[in-house]
N, C-alpha and C positions, 0 to 999 in steps of 0.2 A: 827704736821706732824709725821706720823708713820715712824719708822725706824726699821732696822734689823741689826744684828751683823754679819759681814762677818766671815765665817769660815777660811778664808785665812789669814787675817791680824788682826782680832779681832776688827776692827773699825766699827763704825755705819754709815750706809748709808740710804738714803730714800728707802722706800719699792718699789718705782717705778723702782729702779735700781737693784732689787733683781733677780739674775739668778740662776736657779737650775743646779746642776752638771749633771742632767739627760739630759739637753738640749744641753750640750757641745759636741763638736766633740771629738772623742777618742784621736786624736793627741794633742789637746789642754789640755785634762785631763792628758795625759802622761807628757806633759811639766810642768804642774802645780805640779804634784806629784814628779818631780825631786827636786823641792825646798821645797815642803810641802807634805811629804809622808802620812800625816794623812787626806789629802783631798780625798773624795770619791764622788760618784755620788749622794749621799744623802746630800752633803754639799751645801752651798750657797756662791755665790761670787757676787761682784758688777760689773756693766758694765765698770766702770773706770779700775778696776783691770783686767778684762777680756781683754780690749783693749791693755793693756801693754803686756799680754801674747800672744795676736794675733800678735803684732808687732815683738815680739821675735821669734814666730814661722815662720813668713815670712822671717825674717833675717836668721834664721837657715836653712830654706829651700833653700834660694839662695846660702848659703855657701856650702851646700851639692851638689848643682848642678854644681857649678863652682869652688869648693874648696875654693876660696877666692872671696869675692865680689869685682867687679870692682868699679872704681870711680863713674860710672854711677849709679849702683845699690845703692851705699852708699848715693848718693845725693837724690835718690828717697826715701830711708828708712828714712833719716833725715827729709825730707819734710813731710812724713807721721807722724813721731814721734813728730815733733815740730808743726804740724798742720799749715804749712806755704804754700804759693802759689808757686808752682814749676815754673809756667810761668814767674812770676815776677823775680825770680832768674835768669832764662835763659836770660831774656831781659837785666838784669843788667850786666850779663857776656858779652853780645854782646856790650854793651856800653863801657865796660872796654877795650876791644880788639881794640886798635888804630892801624891804618895802618901807615907803615913807608913811606918814600919818594919814594922808588923804587916801592912799591905796588901801591901807588896812581898814579905814572907816568905810570905804566903798564896798569892800568885800563883805564886811560884817552886815551892812545894810542890805546888800543883795542876798546874802545867805538867809537873813531873818525875814526879808520881804517875800522870799520864795518858799517859805516853810508853812506847814500846817499850823504851827503855833501862832504865827501872825494872822492867818486867815481866821482861826477860831477866836483868838482874843479880840480881833477887830470886829468880828461878827457879834460877839457878846457886847462890846462897847456900843455898837450901833443899836442893838436891841434894847440895852438899858437906856440909852438916850431917848429913843422913841417911847419906851414904856414910861419913863419919868415924866416926859412932857405931855403925854396923852392921858395917862391914868392918874399920875400923882398931882400934876398941876392942872388937870382937866383941860388940856390944850390951850391954857392961858399963861403958860410959863414963859421962860426966857427965849424958847425956840418953838413956837407952836407950829402946827401943820401949815405949810408943806416943808418945814424944817430947813429954812434957808441957811441958818448958821451951820447946820450939819453938812449941807451941800458945799458950803464954802470951805469947811475943814477938809472934806474929802478932796475937793479940787486942789487945795494947797498941798495936801499930802501927795497926791498924784504928780503935781508939778515938780515937787522936790525929789520924789522917789524915782521917777522915770530917768532923769539925767544921771543920778547916782548909779542906778542899775546899768545904764549904758556905759558909764565909766568902767565898771567892773567887767562888763562884757568885752569892751575894747581891750582891757588888759588881759583877759582870758584869750582873746584872739592873738594877742602878741605872744602869750605863752605857748599857744598852739603852733605859731610860726617857728618859735625857738625850738620846740620839741620836734617839729618836722625837719628843721635844719640839723639837729643832733642825730636824728634817725638817718638822714642822708649821709652824715659824716661817718657814722658807724657802718652803714652799708658800703660806702666807698672804701673804707679801710678793709672791710671783710673781703670785698672783691679783689683788691690789690694783694692782700695776704694770700688769698686762694690762688691767684695767678702765680705768686712766688712759690707756693707749695707745689703747684703743678710742675713748674720748671725744675724744682729740686727733685721731685719724684722721677721726672724724665731723666735727669742726670744720674740718679741712683740706678735706674733701670739700665741705662746705657753703660754705666760703670760695671754693673754686674754682667752684662752681656760681653763686655770686653774681657772681663776676668774669665768667663766661661769659654770664650774663644781661645784665650791663652792656655787654659787647662786642656781643651781639646787638641790644640797644637802639640802640647807636651805629650799627651796620650798617643797621638798619631806618631810622634817621633819615637816614643817608647815601643810602640807596636812595630815600627819599621826596624828598629834595632833588634827586636826579638826575632822578626822574620829573617833578618840578615844572619843572625846567629844560627837559626835553624837551617837555613840554606847552606851555611858554612859547614855545619856538622854533617849534612847529607853529602856534600861534596867530598868531605874527608873520608866518609865511609866508602 
């Protein structure tokens, strides 16, 4: 297998990973030259070394945009650097976050209070209460018309149910914010990965073009040799 020596580290790499400094972005070259002043556009670097500097460039870019990277950007950069799946990490974080007793109770109350089962059952309860007091006790029972005790029960139920439902809604808003943050992280990583893929494709195309140019040069040299041979034969005749 043919290899080449990197001008950056002095290590040998396969020729297929050979990248010319001419094909690099000016920003990447500037970053490389900070650590290696001797590196020029005529030097060569491997894809592995180039990926490291790309990740450093992205990290430095984010730092300049927000002074310090937030925890969100750090997670994305770590995922790209370690070549791990970001979605699996986010799912693991969801599994770790356990609900306490109050949150579970608030969710169950909000779920039941906003269902047809609650509406129908409570409607039946009110209907039975009115029927028993009006027709069974002839409106002389424990809660005659205008049903003051029933109104008190309804008021107390609304007073307790409203804040519990609000607690559940606040937690749902928190979950929505977390979901939006995770979507941002996934989109950010996708954008950075796509940029990296575009650069790699550009390098592959440039590498193929260089190979085609070399092939054309060889063909031209072969044609020149053939023409010289033909002219030599004509002169001999």
